[in-house]
N, C-alpha and C positions, 0 to 999 in steps of 0.2 A: 820857494818857501815851503818848508815842511808842513804837512797837515797837522792840525791840533787834535782832530778827531777822525777815527776810522769808523765809518758806518758800514756794517756788514749785513748782507741779505742773501739768503739761499732761496732759489726759485725752483719750483716744480709744478708745471702745468698751471700757470697763473696768467694766461694770456688775457683774460677778461679784466684784470685789475692792475697788472704790473706797470703799465705806463703811468697810471694815476699815482700808484705807490711811489715810483721813482721820482715823478714830478714833485710830490710832496716833500721830498728831500732836497731836490735841486732848488726849490723855492724857499728854503729855510732862511730866516734872518741871519743866522750864523753861516758864514761863507767858507771858512778855512777848514775844509774837510776833504777826505778822499772817500769814495763810495765804491766799495768792493762787492761785486755781485757774482754769485756762482750759480750756473744753471746745472741742476742735478739730473741731467739727461731727460729733460721734459719731452713728452711725446706730442705736445701741441706746438704752437708757434711762438712760445714764450721767448726762446733764444733769438729767433729771427727778428721779432718785434723789438727786443732790447738793443740789438745791434744797430738799429736805425736811429737810436737816441744819441745825439752828438753833444757831449759835454766832457771836457778834459779831466774832470774830477772822477769820472766813472771808469772803472776797469772791470770788464766782464770776462769771466772764466767759465769754461764748459768742462764738466767732469766727463771722463772717458766712459764711466759707468755710474749707475745710480748708487750712491753711498749713504744716502739718508741725511737728515738735517744735522744730527750731532757731529758727524765727521766733516760735513761740509762747513759748518761754522768754525770748527777747529782749524780747518785748512785756511779759511779766511783770516782767522786770528794770526796764524803764522805768517801770512802775507802782509799784515797790516804794518803801517809805518808811523802811526801816531801813538801818543801815550794814553789816549782815551779811546775805548771801544764802545760803540753804540749799536744797538740792534734795530732792525726794521724788517717786518714781515712783508712778503710780496703781495698779499691781498689786503693789507691795512694801509692807513695813511697817517702821517704825522702832521700835526698842526704847525703853522709857520714858525712859531717861537719855541718849539719843543727842544731842539738841540741847544739853543742859546740858554734857556732857563736851566736845563739840567747841567750843562757844562759849567755854569757859574757856581753851582753848589759844589761840584767836584773840585774846582780850582780855587775859587775865592773863599770857600768855607771848609775846604779840605775834607770832604767826604770821600769815601772809597767807591761807593755804589749809589746810584740814584734811579728811582722809578717814579712813574706818574700814573694817574688814573686814565681811563679811556672812556669814550662814548661808543655805544654800539652803532653800527652803520645805519641800520634801518629804524631803530627805535629811540635813538638819542638818550639811551639810558646810561647813567654813569656806573662803571664797574671798575674795581670791586665796589660793592655797595657798603652796607653797614659794617662788614667785617674789616674794612680798611681802617676804621676808626679804633679798632682793637689792637693791642700789641701784636706785631707780626710773629713774635716768638711763640705766642699762644696759637695763633691761626695755623702756623706751620705744622702743628700736630695733626691737623685735620685736612688741610689742602694747601696748594700753592697760593700764597697771599698776593702775588704780584703778576702783572701782565708782561709776558716775555718780550713783546715787541717794544716795550718802553725801557728796557735795560740800558743803562749807561754805567760803565765801570772803568776804573783805572787798569790799564793793561798789566801793570806789574802785579796787581792783586789777582787778576785773572790767571796769570801765569803761575803765581805762587800756589794757587789751589789746584793746578793741573788742568786748567781750561775746563771744557765740558767733559763730563765723564762718558767715555765712549762705550761703556757697558750699558748705558741708558739710551736705547734707540728712541724711546718716547719719554716724556716727563723730564727731559734733560735740563730744562729750566728750573724745575722744582728741586732737582738734585743739586744744581749749581747754588741755589739759595741756601740749601741745607749746609753746603760746604762753606759758604760765606758766613753763615750764622755760627758755625762751629769755630771759625777763625776769629769771630767777634769783630768783624770789620765794621766801619762806620757807614750805616745805611741811612739814606734820606728818602722819605716818602713825600712826594708832592701831591697835594690833594686836588690840584687842578687837573682837568681832563685835557691832556696834551696830545692825545692819540685817538684815532678812530679805528675801532676794531670790527672787522668783518666776521660775524659769528656764524655765517652760513657756509657750509661745505669747506670748512677749514680742517686742519689736521686733527684738532681736538675733537671735532664732531665725527669726522670720517673714521678715525681710529680710536673711538671712545673707549672701547673695551681694552685695547692695548695700552692706551694712556693710563687707565685705571690700574692695570697690573703693575706698571712701572711706578706709578704714584704710590701704590701700597708698599713698594720696596723702600721708598723714601720715608714714609711714615714710620716704618719699623725702626729707622735710625733713632727716632725720638722716643719710641717705646723702650728700645734696648738701652 
């Protein structure tokens, strides 16, 4: 049976969380998926830990050298076999019904792209907060309005916009949203928190300065 959803995850030095993250996908109420995971040359035991997980839906690839998140995600997209692509970050967790709920909106209600809110891991705070209730086309001018790990998108739409822009080493999710908005695709925001976000020691925090530089490049698109 061909998978209905390809879930893609890039891993770099996530040994503390990666098993729980993977398990959150394997335990989904939605079962017909493939889980494509790429290890981007971790220097910890992430790859060895993942290889111990036995599930036929998982395919693990190891990059020969570190190429970064953007290129790793595009590599996984090229390998995917399903008409729907979903994201998962290696230090975050998806709630059991996340994939099922988002998939229903893309297929039954014919949206092109679907996102959800998240709860922070340590504080159970829902994010985005108040900004999520405002039109995303307004919020886009100031910041990325969505949580990257909750992205689910039709593969055709993703291919049509050129996948992730490899000129963006950081803030690649923000740039992707800008491209989707430019193409006026049908976007569905789910207000339920279907994702648990680890806000400590993640890419956004560790490379905050670099993220901001690339985010400012996206903002210029709306100014220009």
